[in-house]
C-alpha positions in Angstrom: 0.0 0.0 0.0 2.9 2.4 0.9 4.5 1.7 -2.5 1.2 2.5 -4.3 0.8 5.8 -2.4 4.4 6.8 -3.2 3.9 5.9 -6.9 0.7 8.0 -7.1 2.5 10.9 -5.4 5.4 10.7 -7.9 3.0 10.6 -10.8 1.2 13.7 -9.6 4.6 15.5 -9.1 5.6 14.4 -12.6 2.4 15.7 -14.1 2.6 19.0 -12.3 6.2 19.6 -13.4 5.6 18.7 -17.1 2.4 20.5 -17.7 3.4 23.5 -15.5 6.7 23.8 -17.3 5.0 23.7 -20.7 2.4 26.3 -19.7 5.3 28.5 -18.5 7.0 28.1 -21.9 3.8 29.0 -23.7 3.4 32.0 -21.4 6.8 33.2 -22.3 6.0 32.9 -26.0 2.8 34.9 -25.6 4.6 37.6 -23.5 7.0 38.2 -26.4 4.1 39.3 -28.6 1.8 40.7 -25.8 3.6 42.5 -23.0 0.3 43.0 -21.2 -0.6 39.3 -21.1 -2.3 38.5 -17.8 -2.5 34.7 -18.1 -4.3 31.9 -19.8 -8.1 31.9 -19.6 -10.3 28.8 -19.2 -13.3 30.7 -20.8 -11.3 31.4 -24.0 -10.1 27.7 -23.8 -13.7 26.5 -23.6 -14.6 28.5 -26.6 -11.7 27.0 -28.6 -12.6 23.5 -27.4 -16.3 23.6 -28.1 -16.7 25.8 -31.2 -17.2 24.1 -34.5 -15.2 24.7 -37.6 -14.8 23.2 -41.0 -11.7 21.1 -40.3 -10.0 18.0 -41.6 -11.6 16.5 -44.7 -14.0 19.4 -45.0 -16.2 18.2 -42.1 -17.7 20.4 -39.4 -15.9 19.5 -36.2 -14.9 20.7 -32.7 -12.6 19.2 -30.1 -15.8 17.8 -28.4 -16.5 15.9 -31.6 -13.8 13.4 -30.5 -13.3 14.1 -26.8 -16.9 14.7 -25.8 -18.2 17.2 -23.3 -17.5 15.1 -20.2 -13.7 14.9 -20.1 -13.8 12.2 -17.4 -15.3 9.6 -19.9 -13.8 8.0 -23.0 -15.2 9.0 -26.3 -14.7 8.0 -30.0 -12.6 9.6 -32.7 -15.0 11.4 -35.1 -13.0 10.1 -38.1 -11.8 6.6 -37.2 -14.3 5.5 -34.5 -11.4 4.5 -32.2 -11.8 5.0 -28.5 -10.1 8.0 -27.0 -9.3 7.7 -23.3 -10.5 10.5 -21.0 -8.7 13.8 -21.0 -9.2 14.2 -17.3 -6.3 13.3 -15.0 -8.8 12.2 -12.4 -9.9 9.2 -14.5 -6.8 8.9 -16.7 -3.7 9.8 -14.5 -1.3 9.3 -17.4 -2.7 12.3 -19.3 -0.3 15.3 -19.6 2.7 13.5 -18.1 4.9 13.5 -21.3 5.8 16.8 -22.9 6.4 15.2 -26.3 2.9 13.7 -26.3 1.2 16.9 -25.1 2.9 18.9 -28.0 2.1 16.2 -30.6 -1.6 16.0 -29.8 -2.1 19.7 -29.5 -0.5 20.2 -32.9 -2.4 17.3 -34.4 -5.8 18.2 -32.9 -5.5 21.9 -33.9 -4.7 20.8 -37.4 -7.8 18.5 -37.4 -10.2 21.1 -36.2 -8.7 24.5 -37.3 -6.6 23.3 -40.3 -3.6 25.0 -38.7 -1.3 24.7 -35.7 -2.6 26.6 -32.7 -0.9 29.6 -31.3 0.8 29.6 -27.9 -2.1 31.6 -26.5 -4.6 29.1 -27.8 -2.7 26.1 -26.6 -2.3 27.6 -23.1 -6.0 28.5 -23.0 -7.1 25.0 -24.1 -4.8 23.3 -21.6 -6.1 25.6 -18.8 -9.7 24.8 -19.8 -9.0 21.0 -19.8 -7.2 21.1 -16.5 -10.1 23.1 -14.9 -12.5 20.3 -15.8 -11.2 17.9 -13.2 
């Protein structure tokens, strides 16, 4: 039992450092362009996550098309039908623990929905929104 608790604690510390470090990197990028930047905003993130656009393959899509509204539950990929594990760390503690994976999926998903890579501000806002939904 003690080993399990220590493992969970280490996973939480690992998550915090990876995602916090990435958010700080994104913040620095935004500050280069906007000196008055106050911080990422979950409401802007929610708008990005839920708004529909003509995306990949000319289909109307939003992030919720694949991830659903309840981020604590699995959902299905809009294009492939494959199961996507929950975005919530509460139900999927492995989410947001690897920087390379975070960057890869943000880039890929912005391209699928918006047909472009998201800006540092958009990525920070979306991450802030997702993390607020715990």
